[in-house]
C-alpha positions, 0 to 999 in steps of 0.5 A: 500500500502507498499513501497518496495525497490528492488535491480536490478543487471546484468552483462551479455547480455547488463547489462544496457539494462537488468536493464532498462527493469527490471524497465519497468517490475517492473512497470507492476507488478500487484497492484504495481507502481514504485515511484522512480528509481535510477541512474545506477551504475557500480560495481565490482563483490562481491565474485566470482571475475572472471566475468564482472562488474555489473550494479546496481540500486534500484527501489522503489515500492508502492505495495498491494502485500504481501511480499511473492507474490512480491518475486514470481513476482520478481523471475518470472521477473528474469526467463523471463530474463534467470536467471540461479543460477549455483553457489553463486555470479555467473554472471547473466542476472538479479538479483532482490532482495527484500531489504525492505518491509515497516518497516517489519522484516521478516525471512521466508524460501526464504525471509529475509527482510531487505535483510541480506547483504544490509547494507554491500554493497555500490552497494545497499546503493549508489542507495538507498541514492540517491533516499531516503537519509533519509532512515532508514534500520529497525534494522540497522539504517540510510542507509547514515551512512552504505554507509559511512562504505562501503567507500572502495567499488568502485561504479561508477554512470554512468547514 
């Protein structure tokens, strides 16, 4: 079994409900169980600013799935939620990012772990530090220290 961290985000079609349903769907993935769920956080959009705020969270999974298979499952969940990839940083019904896969450092087509920008984004780091305060991001360092470096980013814990 491998511990995998999955970032969850939504800013369309009742984002809080989308994130809560995503937690439930992650718990039904084959050979996988959810071992931790963060609170929900409201955050401003990054990149394309003319859109609603996001609801973000992080789930920790204990999985037997290889990283590539887990990513395929995550993309299938996004598709069931009506995810469309119209342009980078576009509004979305559901976004699932494979942030960490154990201590692995992978760089394959379509799969980079640790997620390449996770250590720069408070909307990822705040939920991670909430559920895993001692977590080290492979090749980066302690998540709590990286969160401190993102102090200017507005992240509001809501539930």
